[in-house]
N, C-alpha and C positions, 0 to 999 in steps of 0.2 A: 343673717344680717342683724345688726344691733337696732333695737327699737328705742328711739329717742323720746324724751319727755316732751309734751306739748304744753306751752305756756301761752295763755290767751290774754290779750289786753282788751278789756271791755269798759263801757262807759258811754255817757251821752255825747253828742257831737260837740266839737270845739273845745275839748278839754286837753287836747294835745296827744292823743293816742298815736297818731302817725309820726309825730315828732319824736316821741319816746321810742317808738319802734325803730326809726332811723338812727337814733342815738345808740341804741343797744346793738343793732346788727352792723352799724357803720364802724364799730371798733374793730371787728374782725369778722368780715363777711365770708362765709365758707364757700358759697357758690355765687358767681357773678355771671349773668347771662346778657349778651348783647344780640339776641336773636332777631334778625330782620323780620318785620311784620308783626311783632308782638307789641301791640299798643295797649298796655294794661298797667294798672298800678300793682306794685309788689304787695301781696297780702301776707306773705310768710317768708321766712328765711331761717337758715341755720345760724345760731348764735353760740358764742362760747364765753364762759366766765369762770375763772378759777380752775381751768382744766376740764370743765364740764360743758358738754355741748347739749343744746336743746333746740327745739323748733319753736320759734316765736311767731304768733299769729296776730295780725292787726285787724280786729273786727271792725274798726272804723272803715278800713278799705272795703271789707265785705259789705258793709252797710251802703257805701257809695255805689257799688256795682250791682246792688240788688234789683234796681229798676223800679222800686216802689215809689220813689219821689223824684220829681224833676226839679223842684225848688228847694232851697235850704230850709231846714226845720229849726224853729226856735226851740230853746231848751225847755220851754213850758208848753209846747204844742201838745194838744190832746192826741193828735195823730202819731206822735212820737212814742207814746207809751207802749203800744203793741209791739213796735219794732224793738225797743230795748228789752222787753220781756223775752222775745224770741232770741235775741242776741245772748242774753244771759243764760237762757235755757240750754242753748247749744254748748256754751262754755262749760256749764255744769256737766253735760253728758260726755264731752270729749276731751276737755283739757285736764292736765294733771295738776297744774297750778294756775290760779286765776289772779290777775292783777286788775283791780278796779281803779281806773284813772279818773281823778276828779280835778276840778279847777280850785286850787288852794286859795286863790284870791277872792273868789265869789262865795265861798262857804258852801254849806250843804243845800242842794236844791231838791225839789220834789222828784226829779228824774233820778238823782243820785240815790235817794231813798228807795225808789222803785227797783233799781238794780240791786241794791244791798239786800232788800227784802227777799229777793229770789236767791241770791248767792248764799244768804245766811242759812237757808234750808238745806244746802248741800253739805256733803262731807269733804268737799275739795278744799285743799289749802288755799287761802285767799289773803292777799295783802292789798293795802290801799296806797296808791301813789298820788300824793297831793302835789300836783304839777303847777307850773307857772309861778313858782316862788323864786323869782330871779335874785332877790335879795335875801340873804340869810337872816336879816333882821325880821323878816316876815314868817320865818319858819315856825315860830310858836303858834301862829294862827292855824297850823295844820292839825293841831291836837283836837280841834272840835270834831274831826272826822272819826275819832274813836267812838262817837255817839252812834255810828252805824253798826257797831258791835260785830265787825267782821274779822279783823286781825290787826297786825301792826301797821301803823301809818308812817309813811316815809315822805317827808317834805323834800322836794327836789325841783330842779329846773331842767327839763328835757332839752331846752334850747341851748343852755350853757353846759349841761352835764353835771352840775353840782348836785350831790346827793344820790346820784344814780348808782354809785358803787355800793352803798349800803343796801339799796333796794335789790340789786343783783345778788348780793350775798344772801339775802333773805330768800330770793327765788330759788337759788341753787340749794339752800338748806331745806327748802320745802319739797323738793322733788322726791317722790317716793323712792326708797332704796332699790326696789326691784327694777327701776328704770336705768340704773347704772350698770352698763355693760351687759344688759340682758340680751342673750343671743337666741335667735329662732333657729333651732336645729331640725325643723321639719323639712324633709326632702321633697315634699310635694311641690308642684308648680303653682304658685299663688297668683290668682287672677283677680284684679280689681275691676268691678263694673262701675263705670263713671258715666255721668250724663245728667242733664238737667231734669227736673221733675217731668214725668209723663213721657220720657223718651223710650220707655219700654224695658227698663232694667229688671223689674220683677218678672215680667213675662218671659224675658230671655233666660233668667235664672231657672224658672220652672221648666222651660222648654229644654234647656241643656240637661237638667236632671232627668226629665222624662224621655227625651230623645235617645239618650245614651244608655238607658236602662241602668242608671247609676247605682252604685253602692253609696248610700247617703247616711251620714252620721253627723249630728249636731255637736260641735265642739265650742268651747268658750272662746269668744273673741277678745280683742284687746280693748273694746269700748263697752261701757256698761250697757246691759240689755241687748247686746249684739251677739249674733252667732255666725260662725262660718259654716259653709256647706262643703263637705268633702265628697268627691265622686271619683270613680276610676274608669278609665277608658283605655282599652288595649293594654292593661297592666300598669298604666301610668296614673299616679294619683294627682288630682288637682284640688286646690282649695279655692272656692269662690268666696271672696271677701265682701262682706256686707258693707254697703254705703247707705247714706240716709235715704229712706223711702223704699228700699229694695223689697222687703216682705211685709212691713208693718205700716203701710201707708195710712191705714185707718187710725193707728195709734200715734201718729206724728202730727203735731200741730202744723197747719199750712205755713205759718210764719217760720217755723224752725227749718223747713226745707230750703228756705231762701239762704240759709247759712250752712248748707250742706258741704261747703268747701272745707269746713273744719274736719268732718269725717273723711272727706276725700283725701285730705292730706295724710291722715293716719293710714288710710288704706294704701295709698301710694308708697308710703315708707315701708310697707310690708310686702308689696307686690313685686312679682317678677315681670308680669305682663299686665298692662292696663287695656281694657276694652272701652273705647270711647264711643258711646251711642249717640247718633245724630238722628233726629226725627225727619224722615224724608218728606213728610207733608209740609213741614215748616221751614226746612232748609237750615243753613248755618245761621245761628244767632250770635249775638255778642257774648252770651253766656257760654255757648259752645266754644267760641274762640278763647274765652278766658280759661276754661277748664283745659283746653288743649295747650294753652301757654304754660300752665302749671307742669304739664308733662315734660316740657323741654328741660326743666331743672331737676328732674328726678332720674333715678337709675333704671326705672322699669322700661321694658319694651312697650310699644304702642301698636294697637290695631284699631283702625277706624271702622265702625259698623254703621252703615246707613240703614236704619231700621224702618219698618212699616213700608217697605218697598212695594208690597202688594197693593197699597192704597194709591199709588201714584199712577196717573194716566200716562201711558208711555207710547212712544213711536220708536222707530229705528235709531233715532239720535239721542233719545232721552238719557240713557245711561252714560254715554260719552260726555254729554253736556253737563250732567250732574257731577261727574267725576272731575271735569275741568274746573267747575265752580269750587268744589271742595279743595282741590289742590291749590287754587288761587287764594281762597280765603284762609286756608291753613298751610300757607307756603313754608312755615317754619317746621312742618312735619312731613317733608317730602319722602322720607324713608318709611313711613307707616303704610303697611298693606291696607287695602281698602276692599271691604266686602259689602255687597248690597244684600240685605237679608230681610226676612220677616219672622220675628220672634213668635208671632201669632200662628202663622201657617207652617213654620219650620223651614221655609225657603232658605237654602244655603247655610242653615245653622250647623249642618254637619261638617262644614269647612272650618268652623271656628277653632275647635281644639287642635286639629292638625296644624293650623296656622300659628296657634299659640306655641306649640312645640318648636316650630321653625324659628319663630322670633326668639324664644328663650335660648335656643341653641346658638343663635347669632350673638347673643349677649356674652356667651362664653367662648366665642371664636378667638383663636390665637393665630397671629400671622407671623411667619418666620422673619427674623430680623433682616436677613439678606433680601427678602422680598419687599419689606418696607423700604429699605434704603434704595433699592432699584426703582421703586415707584417714586420716591422722593427726588432722586436725581433726574428722572424723566420729567417730573412735574416742574422742577426748578428750571430745567433747560427750556421747556416749552413756554413757560411764563415766569421770567425772572422776578425775584422778590423785590419789594420796595426799597428805595434808597433815600438818603438824606444828605444834603451837602456834598454830593458826589460820592458818598460811601454807601455801599449796598449791604443788605442783610446777607450773611453767608450761612448756609446750612451745612453742618458737619456730619451729623449722625442722627439716626432715629431708632426708637425701640418701642416695644409694647410691654410695659411692666405689669399690667393688671387687666382683669376682665370684669364683666357684669357691672357697668358697661365697659367695653374695650377702651383703654386709655393709651394714647400714643404720645410719646415725649420726643420732641425735636430739639436737638442741641444746636444753638445758633450763637452768633457773636453779639447780636442786639435783639434780645427778646421783645422789648417794648416797641420795636419798629415793625413787628409783624402785625399789621393792622387787621381789622375784622374781615375786610374783603379778601385778603390773602388767606386768612384762616379758613374762610368758607371755600375758597378755591381748593385748598389742600384737602379739606374734608370731602369735597365732591370727587377729587381724583382718587382718594382712598376708597370711597364707596363704588366708584366705577371699576376699580381693580379688585377689591375685596368686598363684595356685597354683604351688608349687615342688615338684612330686612327687618324692619321694625325696631331695631336696636339703636339707641343713642350711642354716639361715640364722643370721647373727650380728647381734645388736642391741648397739649401743654408745651410751652416753649421755655427752655432753660438756657442760661448763658454758659458758653464755653469759649475760651480764647483760642486763637490760631496756634499759639505756641504749644498749647496742650496737645495738639495733634502733630507736632513736629514740623510745622510750616513756618 
C-alpha cells in the first residue's frame, strides 16, 4: 500500500485552522462518510493538489476533542501554552509538512511565538499561512510573520479561498520525495494497536510477544523514534505497529498523548487490521467512539478488544449486557468481532491472532459476479429502491472490482437517488449473504442508461 504524506495544521485557537482545513479538502474530498451514529468533528481527510494526494490533519479539531477544557481559551491564556506546546510537539514527531496558521489581521502574538519556537527546532518543512486577510490590500501586513523565522509566509483568506493555491503549491513542493508513490512491499499482516491512554496497549503488545514465543526483531518505523515489532505465529509473520504510548510511556509527555490521533492516523494508513482496545473498567468513552469513528473511513479491518475483563465484577448477564452496550455505542462498527480479554493475565489473548487472520482474509474476499447480482435482485424485490416524482431507481448490474477492502459497484439509472438508508440496507443484505467479518466494504453507485442494456 502507498504511504501518503501527512500535513498538519497547527496554531493557537481562532486563527481559522478548521476553515482552512475545509477549504483544502472541500475542493476534492477523496472519502466522504455518512455513517449513522458518528457524531464527531472531522479531524483529517485525504486531499489532492496538483496530482499529489496527502493526508491533512486539523489539530484544532484535536484540541477541541481533547477534553482538557470546557470553556473557550483566550489567545493570551496561561493555560493555553502547555496545550500548544503539546500540539506542536506531536506535529514535529509525526507530520511530514507543518503549516502554522496565524491571524494575519492581529499580527504576531505570544502564542504564535510559542508555536514557532518549538517548530523552529525541528527539521520538518514548515510554512506559515497568514489567514483572515480577506482583502488583498492587507496582504503586505503578512510579511511581519517572517520575523518568526520558520519559512515562507503566504497571505490568504481561507474563507474566500484567495491565496490558498500558492500555499498548496508550497505544501506539495515541501513533501519529501520518498513519500511520492512509496510502496510497502512487506507481506506480513500489519496490526495497529489503537486506544486511549491506559487502555492496555503496551501490556497487550508484550503479552502477544511473550504468549506466542515470538521471533522478535526491531525494524525502523515510519515515524521518528518509533519501531515496529515483528513476530511469527504458525509460520505467518505479523507486524505490530507502534502508536503513541505503546512502549515508551515514560518518554512521552502526558500532553502529547492527548494528540495521539496523529500517530494513529499514520498507523491506520499502514495497517491491515486495527485492534481497538476498550477499558472494561471505564466502559465506552467519547474518546473511544472518536477513535472508532476514524476506523470507518480507513481500509483496515477492525477487531474490538474489551481489555481488563479480569477486573470486572461479573454475573451470568454481565458479558451479554456489556456486549449490547458496546454494539449500541459503536453501532457504526456492527461488523467488528468483539473479544473480551485480559492483556495482564492472558485471558483470550490467544484468540487475537487467529481472529486477525480471519479479518484480513475477509478484506481480500471476492464474490462471483453472478452471486452478487442474484443477491441484488432479491434485495431489490424484497425492498424496492426509492423513487421521486413517480420514477424509481432501477438497478441494472453489480460487480466487485477490487478488494482490501471489498468494493461493490452498482450500475443504476439515478445514482443520486440512492439515499443513505437504502445504501445501508444493501450493505446489510451483502453482509447477510457474504459475511465479511471485521472488514469494511464500500458501495459505489454509477449511472447507466436503460438503452445501454437494450431495453
